[in-house]
C-alpha positions in Angstrom: -1.9 -7.9 -14.8 0.3 -4.8 -14.4 0.4 -2.9 -11.1 1.6 0.6 -10.8 2.1 2.2 -7.3 2.7 5.9 -6.9 2.6 8.6 -4.4 5.9 7.8 -2.4 8.6 10.4 -1.6 10.6 12.0 1.2 8.6 13.1 4.1 9.8 14.2 7.6 8.6 12.2 10.6 5.2 13.1 11.5 4.2 13.8 8.1 1.7 12.1 5.6 1.6 10.5 2.4 -1.3 8.9 0.2 -0.3 6.1 -2.0 -2.2 5.1 -5.0 -2.1 1.6 -7.0 -3.5 1.4 -10.5 -4.0 -1.9 -12.3 -4.3 -2.7 -15.9 -5.5 -6.1 -17.1 -7.7 -7.0 -14.2 -10.4 -5.5 -12.2 -9.4 -4.9 -8.6 -12.8 -4.6 -7.1 -12.9 -8.5 -7.7 -10.0 -9.4 -5.5 -9.1 -9.2 -1.9 -6.3 -6.5 -2.3 -3.5 -5.6 0.1 -0.7 -2.9 0.5 2.7 -4.4 1.2 6.1 -2.9 2.0 9.7 -4.2 1.7 12.5 -2.6 3.8 16.0 -3.0 2.7 17.0 -6.8 3.4 13.6 -7.9 4.3 10.7 -9.7 2.9 7.4 -8.2 1.9 5.4 -7.4 4.8 1.6 -7.1 4.7 0.7 -3.5 5.8 -3.1 -3.5 5.2 -5.8 -5.3 3.3 -9.3 -4.7 1.8 -11.8 -7.2 0.9 -14.2 -7.2 -2.3 -16.9 -6.0 0.2 -14.7 -3.2 1.5 -14.0 -4.6 4.8 -10.4 -3.4 5.8 -7.7 -4.6 8.1 -4.4 -2.9 9.1 -1.4 -4.6 10.7 -1.6 -4.1 14.5 1.5 -1.9 14.6 0.2 0.4 12.1 -3.6 0.9 13.3 -4.5 4.3 13.8 -1.9 5.7 11.3 -2.7 3.8 8.1 -6.0 3.5 6.2 -6.6 1.6 3.1 -9.4 2.3 0.6 -10.4 1.5 -2.9 -11.9 3.6 -5.8 -13.6 1.0 -7.8 -14.7 3.5 -10.5 -10.9 4.3 -11.0 -9.8 0.5 -10.4 -7.4 1.9 -8.0 -6.6 1.3 -4.1 -5.1 3.7 -1.8 -3.0 3.8 1.4 -3.4 6.9 3.5 -0.4 7.1 5.8 -0.2 9.6 8.7 2.2 10.2 11.5 4.9 8.7 9.5 8.0 7.4 11.3 11.6 6.5 10.1 10.8 2.9 10.5 8.2 3.2 7.9 10.6 3.6 5.3 10.3 1.1 2.6 9.3 0.5 -0.8 5.5 0.1 -0.9 3.7 -2.4 -3.4 0.0 -3.4 -4.0 -0.9 -7.0 -4.7 -3.8 -9.3 -4.2 -3.7 -10.3 -0.3 -2.6 -13.7 -1.6 0.2 -12.2 -3.5 -1.1 -13.8 -6.6 0.2 -11.5 -9.1 3.9 -10.6 -10.1 5.3 -7.7 -8.0 4.8 -4.3 -9.9 6.8 -1.3 -9.6 6.6 -0.1 -6.1 6.9 3.5 -4.7 9.6 4.5 -2.3 8.7 6.2 1.1 11.5 7.7 3.0 10.8 9.0 6.2 13.5 11.3 7.7 13.8 11.9 11.5 
C-alpha cells in the first residue's frame, strides 16, 4: 500500500488547511483510518480517526478545530484544520489507526505566529 498525503503548506496562525490522503493498493473504506502528525524530535501522534462506518474522533486538544472525513468514491480521507496554531506545525501522515502500513510521504504543515 502506498499512501500520499497532500495539502500542507505555510499558513499564518488562525488560518485553515485541508489535507488529503490518497492510497494505492488498498481500499481505505475497509479500514479504520487515522491522521497522524510528527513534530521535530517527537513520535507520531494520532490526531483524528474515522471508522469504517464513518464514526469520527479527534484528539481532545484538537476538538473544535480539526475534522476528519472520508470520500470512499475517491479512496481518500481528508483532514480539515481550522484556527491553526504554531504548535500544529508538523508533518502530517495518514495510516490505518493501528499504524499497520509503512508510513508514506507526509505533508508538511507550518503555522507561523
